[in-house]
C-alpha positions as CSV (number, residue, x, y, z in Angstrom):
1,M,-16.2,-10.6,-11.6
2,R,-13.5,-9.1,-13.7
3,T,-10.6,-11.4,-14.2
4,I,-7.2,-11.2,-15.9
5,T,-5.7,-14.6,-16.4
6,I,-2.0,-15.0,-17.4
7,K,-0.9,-18.1,-19.3
8,P,2.8,-18.7,-18.7
9,K,2.9,-21.6,-21.2
10,A,1.8,-19.3,-23.9
11,L,4.6,-16.9,-23.0
12,T,7.1,-19.7,-23.2
13,H,5.7,-20.7,-26.6
14,N,6.0,-17.2,-27.9
15,L,9.6,-16.9,-26.6
16,N,10.4,-20.2,-28.4
17,Q,9.0,-18.6,-31.6
18,V,11.4,-15.7,-31.2
19,K,14.3,-18.1,-30.6
20,Q,13.4,-20.1,-33.7
21,R,13.3,-16.9,-35.8
22,A,16.6,-15.6,-34.4
23,P,18.6,-18.8,-33.5
24,Q,22.0,-17.1,-33.6
25,S,21.0,-14.2,-31.4
26,K,20.7,-13.7,-27.7
27,V,17.3,-12.6,-26.5
28,L,16.6,-9.5,-24.3
29,A,13.0,-10.0,-23.4
30,M,11.2,-6.7,-22.7
31,V,9.3,-6.6,-19.4
32,K,8.9,-2.8,-19.1
33,S,5.6,-1.3,-18.0
34,N,4.9,-4.2,-15.7
35,A,5.5,-6.7,-18.5
36,Y,3.2,-4.9,-20.9
37,G,0.5,-5.0,-18.2
38,H,0.9,-8.8,-17.6
39,G,2.8,-8.4,-14.3
40,V,6.5,-8.9,-13.9
41,A,6.2,-11.5,-11.2
42,A,3.8,-13.5,-13.4
43,V,6.0,-13.6,-16.4
44,L,9.6,-14.0,-15.2
45,P,9.4,-17.7,-14.5
46,A,8.3,-18.3,-18.1
47,L,11.2,-16.2,-19.5
48,Q,14.0,-18.3,-18.0
49,Q,15.2,-19.3,-21.4
50,A,15.8,-15.7,-22.4
51,D,19.3,-14.4,-22.0
52,G,18.2,-11.2,-20.2
53,I,15.3,-8.9,-19.7
54,G,14.8,-5.2,-20.6
55,V,13.2,-2.6,-18.4
56,A,12.6,1.2,-18.8
57,T,13.3,2.4,-15.2
58,L,15.6,1.6,-12.4
59,T,12.6,0.8,-10.2
60,E,11.6,-1.9,-12.7
61,A,15.1,-3.3,-12.7
62,L,15.2,-3.4,-8.9
63,E,11.9,-5.2,-8.8
64,A,13.2,-7.9,-11.1
65,R,16.3,-8.4,-8.9
66,Q,14.1,-8.6,-5.8
67,L,12.0,-11.3,-7.6
68,G,15.1,-13.3,-8.1
69,W,16.1,-12.6,-11.7
70,E,19.9,-13.2,-11.8
71,K,20.6,-12.9,-15.5
72,T,21.2,-9.7,-17.5
73,I,18.9,-6.7,-16.9
74,G,19.2,-4.0,-19.5
75,L,18.0,-0.5,-18.5
76,V,16.9,0.6,-21.9
77,E,16.7,4.4,-21.1
78,G,19.8,4.3,-19.0
79,A,20.4,5.9,-15.6
80,F,18.6,9.2,-15.1
81,T,21.0,10.5,-12.5
82,A,24.6,9.8,-11.3
83,D,23.0,8.3,-8.2
84,E,21.0,5.9,-10.4
85,W,24.3,4.9,-12.2
86,Q,25.8,4.0,-8.9
87,Q,22.7,1.9,-8.0
88,A,23.0,0.2,-11.4
89,I,26.5,-0.8,-10.4
90,D,25.4,-2.0,-7.0
91,H,22.7,-4.3,-8.5
92,E,24.6,-5.5,-11.5
93,I,22.4,-3.8,-14.1
94,S,23.6,-3.1,-17.6
95,C,22.7,0.4,-18.9
96,V,22.0,2.0,-22.2
97,I,24.2,5.1,-22.7
98,H,22.5,7.6,-25.1
99,H,23.7,11.1,-24.2
100,G,26.6,13.1,-22.8
101,P,25.9,13.1,-19.1
102,Q,25.4,9.3,-19.0
103,L,28.7,8.9,-20.8
104,E,30.4,11.1,-18.2
105,W,28.9,9.1,-15.3
106,A,30.1,5.9,-16.8
107,L,33.7,7.3,-17.3
108,Q,33.8,8.9,-13.8
109,N,32.5,5.9,-11.9
110,I,33.8,2.7,-13.6
111,P,32.3,-0.5,-12.3
112,P,34.5,-3.5,-11.3
113,A,35.7,-5.6,-14.2
114,S,33.4,-8.5,-13.3
115,S,30.3,-6.3,-13.0
116,A,27.4,-6.7,-15.4
117,T,27.4,-2.9,-15.6
118,R,30.7,-3.1,-17.5
119,V,28.5,-4.1,-20.5
120,A,27.3,-0.8,-22.0
121,W,24.5,-0.6,-24.6
122,L,25.6,2.4,-26.7
123,K,22.6,4.0,-28.4
124,Y,23.0,5.2,-31.9
125,N,20.3,7.5,-33.4
126,T,19.8,6.1,-36.9
127,G,16.5,8.0,-37.6
128,M,14.0,7.4,-34.8
129,N,15.2,10.8,-33.4
130,R,14.4,10.1,-29.8
131,L,17.4,8.7,-27.9
132,G,21.0,8.3,-29.0
133,F,24.2,9.8,-30.3
134,N,24.7,10.8,-33.9
135,A,27.3,8.9,-36.0
136,E,30.2,11.1,-35.0
137,G,29.2,11.1,-31.3
138,V,28.7,7.4,-31.1
139,L,32.2,6.7,-32.6
140,S,33.7,9.1,-30.0
141,A,31.8,7.6,-27.1
142,A,32.6,4.1,-28.1
143,K,36.3,4.9,-28.2
144,R,36.3,6.5,-24.8
145,L,34.2,3.7,-23.2
146,H,36.3,0.9,-24.8
147,E,39.5,2.6,-23.5
148,A,37.9,2.6,-20.0
149,G,37.3,-1.1,-20.2
150,Y,33.7,-1.4,-21.1
151,Q,32.3,-4.1,-23.3
152,L,30.1,-2.5,-25.9
153,I,26.8,-3.4,-27.6
154,L,25.8,-0.9,-30.3
155,A,22.0,-0.5,-30.3
156,T,19.4,1.5,-32.2
157,H,15.6,1.4,-32.6
158,F,13.5,1.1,-35.7
159,A,10.8,3.7,-36.3
160,N,8.8,1.8,-38.9
161,A,9.8,-1.9,-38.6
162,D,6.1,-2.9,-38.5
163,D,5.9,-1.8,-42.2
164,H,8.5,-3.9,-44.1
165,D,8.6,-1.6,-47.1
166,H,8.9,1.7,-45.3
167,P,11.9,3.5,-46.9
168,L,13.3,4.6,-43.5
169,N,14.0,1.0,-42.6
170,A,16.6,0.6,-45.3
171,M,18.2,3.9,-44.2
172,Q,18.4,2.9,-40.6
173,I,19.8,-0.6,-41.4
174,E,22.5,0.9,-43.6
175,R,23.5,3.5,-41.0
176,F,23.6,1.0,-38.3
177,S,25.5,-1.6,-40.3
178,S,28.0,0.9,-41.5
179,V,28.8,2.3,-38.0
180,L,28.9,-1.2,-36.4
181,A,31.4,-2.2,-39.1
182,T,33.5,0.9,-38.4
183,L,33.5,0.2,-34.7
184,K,34.6,-3.3,-35.2
185,D,37.4,-2.3,-37.6
186,T,38.7,0.7,-35.7
187,I,38.1,-0.1,-32.0
188,S,37.4,-3.8,-31.4
189,P,36.0,-6.7,-33.3
190,D,34.3,-7.8,-30.1
191,I,31.7,-4.9,-30.2
192,Q,28.3,-6.5,-30.6
193,G,25.1,-5.2,-32.3
194,S,21.4,-5.0,-31.4
195,L,19.0,-3.7,-34.0
196,C,15.7,-5.7,-34.0
197,N,12.6,-5.2,-31.9
198,S,9.6,-7.5,-32.2
199,A,8.8,-6.2,-35.7
200,G,12.4,-6.3,-36.8
201,I,12.7,-9.9,-35.7
202,V,9.8,-10.8,-38.1
203,N,10.6,-8.5,-41.0
204,F,14.4,-8.4,-41.1
205,P,15.8,-11.8,-40.2
206,E,19.1,-11.1,-42.0
207,Y,19.8,-8.2,-39.5
208,H,19.3,-9.9,-36.1
209,Y,22.9,-9.4,-35.1
210,D,24.0,-10.4,-31.6
211,W,20.9,-9.4,-29.6
212,V,17.2,-9.2,-30.4
213,R,14.8,-7.3,-28.1
214,P,11.3,-8.8,-28.4
215,G,8.5,-7.1,-26.6
216,I,4.9,-7.3,-27.8
217,I,5.5,-10.5,-29.8
218,L,6.2,-12.3,-26.5
219,Y,2.7,-11.5,-25.2
220,G,0.9,-12.9,-28.3
221,S,0.2,-9.8,-30.3
222,S,1.3,-9.2,-33.8
223,P,4.1,-6.6,-34.2
224,V,3.6,-6.2,-38.0
225,V,0.9,-4.7,-40.1
226,D,0.6,-7.5,-42.7
227,K,0.4,-10.6,-40.5
228,S,-1.9,-11.5,-37.7
229,A,-0.8,-13.1,-34.4
230,Q,-2.4,-16.3,-35.6
231,E,-0.4,-16.2,-38.8
232,L,2.8,-15.8,-36.7
233,D,1.8,-18.7,-34.5
234,L,1.6,-16.6,-31.4
235,Q,-0.5,-17.5,-28.4
236,P,-2.3,-14.8,-26.3
237,V,-0.7,-14.7,-22.9
238,M,-3.5,-12.7,-21.3
239,E,-7.2,-13.6,-21.1
240,F,-9.4,-10.7,-19.9
241,S,-12.9,-11.7,-18.9
242,A,-16.0,-10.7,-17.0
243,Q,-19.4,-12.0,-16.2
244,I,-23.0,-11.3,-17.2
245,I,-24.7,-9.6,-14.2
246,A,-28.2,-8.9,-15.7
247,L,-30.4,-9.9,-18.7
248,Q,-33.1,-7.9,-20.3
249,T,-35.1,-7.4,-23.5
250,V,-35.0,-4.0,-25.0
251,S,-38.0,-3.0,-27.1
252,A,-37.8,-1.8,-30.6
253,K,-36.8,1.9,-30.9
254,D,-35.6,2.0,-27.3
255,A,-32.0,3.3,-26.7
256,I,-29.3,2.0,-24.5
257,G,-26.7,3.7,-22.3
258,Y,-25.2,7.2,-22.1
259,G,-25.8,9.4,-25.0
260,S,-28.5,7.0,-26.3
261,R,-26.1,6.2,-29.2
262,W,-27.5,2.8,-29.9
263,R,-31.2,2.2,-30.6
264,A,-32.9,-1.2,-31.1
265,Q,-34.3,-1.8,-34.5
266,Q,-36.4,-4.6,-33.1
267,D,-37.0,-6.3,-29.8
268,T,-33.5,-7.3,-28.7
269,R,-32.2,-9.6,-26.0
270,T,-29.3,-8.0,-24.2
271,A,-27.0,-8.6,-21.3
272,L,-25.1,-6.3,-18.9
273,V,-21.5,-7.2,-18.3
274,S,-19.5,-6.2,-15.3
275,V,-16.6,-4.4,-17.0
276,G,-15.9,-0.9,-18.3
277,Y,-13.3,1.7,-18.9
278,G,-12.6,1.7,-15.2
279,D,-11.1,-1.7,-15.7
280,G,-9.3,-0.9,-18.9
281,Y,-11.8,-1.9,-21.6
282,P,-11.7,1.0,-24.1
283,R,-14.6,3.5,-24.0
284,V,-14.2,4.3,-27.7
285,V,-14.8,1.0,-29.4
286,T,-16.7,1.1,-32.6
287,D,-19.9,-0.7,-33.4
288,D,-17.9,-3.6,-34.8
289,A,-16.5,-4.5,-31.4
290,Y,-17.6,-7.9,-30.0
291,V,-17.1,-10.2,-27.1
292,T,-17.4,-14.0,-26.8
293,V,-19.9,-15.4,-24.3
294,M,-19.5,-18.9,-22.9
295,D,-22.4,-21.1,-21.9
296,A,-22.7,-22.6,-18.4
297,N,-20.3,-25.5,-19.2
298,D,-17.8,-23.4,-21.2
299,S,-18.5,-25.9,-24.0
300,Q,-20.1,-23.5,-26.5
301,S,-19.3,-19.9,-27.3
302,Y,-21.3,-17.1,-28.9
303,R,-20.0,-14.0,-30.6
304,C,-22.0,-11.0,-29.3
305,P,-21.7,-7.4,-30.4
306,V,-21.0,-4.6,-27.9
307,I,-23.9,-2.1,-28.1
308,G,-24.3,1.4,-26.7
309,R,-21.5,3.4,-25.0
310,V,-19.0,1.7,-22.8
311,A,-19.4,3.0,-19.2
312,M,-17.0,3.0,-16.3
313,D,-18.2,-0.2,-14.8
314,M,-20.5,-1.9,-17.4
315,I,-21.0,-2.7,-21.1
316,V,-24.1,-4.0,-22.8
317,I,-24.0,-6.7,-25.4
318,D,-26.5,-8.1,-27.9
319,I,-27.1,-11.8,-27.0
320,S,-29.6,-12.5,-29.8
321,S,-27.3,-15.1,-31.2
322,A,-27.1,-17.0,-27.9
323,P,-29.7,-19.4,-26.6
324,E,-32.4,-18.1,-24.2
325,S,-31.0,-20.4,-21.5
326,L,-27.9,-18.2,-21.2
327,A,-27.6,-17.4,-17.6
328,I,-26.4,-14.7,-15.3
329,D,-22.7,-15.3,-14.3
330,S,-21.9,-16.6,-17.8
331,K,-18.3,-15.9,-18.7
332,V,-17.7,-13.1,-21.2
333,M,-14.3,-13.0,-23.0
334,L,-13.2,-9.4,-23.7
335,W,-10.0,-10.5,-25.2
336,G,-7.9,-13.7,-25.3
337,D,-8.4,-16.4,-28.0
338,A,-11.4,-14.6,-29.4
339,P,-11.4,-11.7,-29.8
340,R,-7.7,-11.2,-29.9
341,V,-6.5,-8.0,-28.2
342,D,-5.3,-6.8,-31.6
343,E,-8.9,-6.9,-32.8
344,V,-10.2,-4.9,-29.8
345,A,-7.4,-2.4,-30.3
346,G,-8.4,-2.0,-33.9
347,H,-12.0,-1.3,-32.9
348,A,-10.7,1.3,-30.5
349,G,-8.4,3.1,-33.0
350,T,-5.2,2.2,-31.0
351,I,-2.7,-0.6,-30.6
352,S,-2.6,-3.6,-28.3
353,Y,0.3,-2.2,-26.4
354,E,-1.9,0.6,-25.0
355,L,-4.8,-1.7,-24.0
356,L,-2.5,-4.1,-22.2
357,C,-0.5,-1.4,-20.4
358,R,-3.5,0.6,-19.2
359,L,-5.4,-2.1,-17.4
360,S,-6.5,-1.0,-14.0
361,I,-5.9,-2.7,-10.7
362,R,-9.6,-3.6,-10.2
363,P,-9.7,-6.9,-12.1
364,N,-8.7,-10.0,-10.1
365,R,-5.5,-11.6,-11.4
366,T,-4.8,-15.3,-11.7
367,Q,-2.7,-17.7,-13.7
368,A,-3.7,-20.6,-15.8
């Protein structure tokens, strides 16, 4: 059986870590892409101490409203059409405004004064060069929106916040701080700022401003290159596990799996595990990848290498380090406490975000 277990208490712990790091800021907890693969319905109850949630699409925003989320919802890519803008008003959703058409929709269809949509997140492109107005454009847009009665939050996004010393960080901080100061001086002192994502929360505590926008840090993965999740006191929110379905001994010089890429140097005890890339375990893991196998009572664990090529439905592991009494149906931890998802991502040449977001619907889902 393939199982994804979500741990709400771990999520609450990680949210508290964010709040301790940014005690003067409001928290917009990112739950886009189905809460980074964890499931929106599973995580919302554990995020009640956040000030709002952030999503990427209107569909995600409407799902959160249907699930009973009553606080702020920030649509971080904004409305895609004028019709979506109207739906945002109808459902009290606050939108990012990052280009001309969105600005015109906001000015042509102004929500009621009490509406959450009257809070506009104005996106400033400080160097990421994806979404946002340039400095001149953001000043003009802010003036027009303020005159129309909108409350403004100036927002931007770091391109390299995971690397504290990357030179673009200082440039983005300076540009953001300068424009925010100009907006406060020339338009309204009530204009707020939002600069820091997960990595920014860790690496730039002096620039948290009014809102921080944690994402991957909430789910127990490190957002920075020089500190592990354990060093940041983060707990894994997801446990991905499977079971041993067969045991066998492979003779010396025999190969295993597609492409015969792994060959036994000696007689080797192996186990087949009921999981593969069809479930979301990466096909491209290196020979350093490992899983943790639990004994029948879950009282002892054994680190076992993944050997051979990952298939759609199965992987093979070397259980030489485990006792011969290891049984079929033994639990195999693919990621969770050990290995952490960051480790697996490293063995696959990718990042934890991708592994979490691309899990398939096949594993059973449960909560601890």
